[in-house]
N, C-alpha and C positions, 0 to 999 in steps of 0.2 A: 504493500500500500504506500503511495506516494505521500510525502508530507505536504500539506497545504500551507500557503502562505496566509497571514492575517487578512490580507485584501481578499483572497479567494474564500476564506472562512466567512467573512463578513457579507460577501455577495450571496452566498448559499443561505445564511441565516436571515439576511434582511427582509425577505418576503414574510417571514413569520414574525417579524417585529423584534428579533433578537439580535443583539450586538455581542460579539466575543469580548470578554473582559481582558484587559492587559495586566500583565505583571509590572512591577516597577521597573525591571530590566527591559521590558518591551516598550514601556513608555519612554525610558531613557532613549533607546534607540529610535523610536519614532520622531522625537524631538531633537535628538542629537545633543542631549543635556547630560550632566552628571547626576548620581545619586543625590549629592548635596542639594542640587537644584529642585529635584522632585520633592525632597524632604521640605524645602522651604515652601514650594507650592502647596503642599499638604498643610503645612502650618498656617499659610494664608487663605485656606479654604477651598482648595482643589478637592473635588468631589470624590470620595471613596465609595466602592460598592460593598455592601455586606457580604461576608462569605462565611461558610461553615467551618472553614479551616484557618490555619495561621497564615498570615501574609496578606498584603494589600492587593487589592485589584481595581482597575480603573476602566470605566466606560469611555471609550475614546470619544463618543459623541458628547457626553457630558462634559469631559475635560475640555473639548474644543469650545463648547458653549461658555464654559467658565473663563477661559483664557479670552474670548471676545468680550466679555463683561469686563474683565481686568483691563484690557486695552481701552475700552470706552471709558471706564472710570479714570484711567490715567490720562486720557486725552482732555476729558472734562476738568480735571484739575490743574491742567497746564495753562 
């Protein structure tokens, strides 16, 4: 069985209204940032998804929306 990329999984799940959750490492790779940066985002309100296991998971759509809100707030305060 071939391994699917995140984009491929997202396209398969999208019709059902499901978005694959990202690990911290996947979020770091998606945005090209460090673990420290992701930790700072979380401290500043980046949305986390509840899980039944240890570790953090992120919904890429919710993170994208949060980042857009942060950019809008930053632009408004400038």
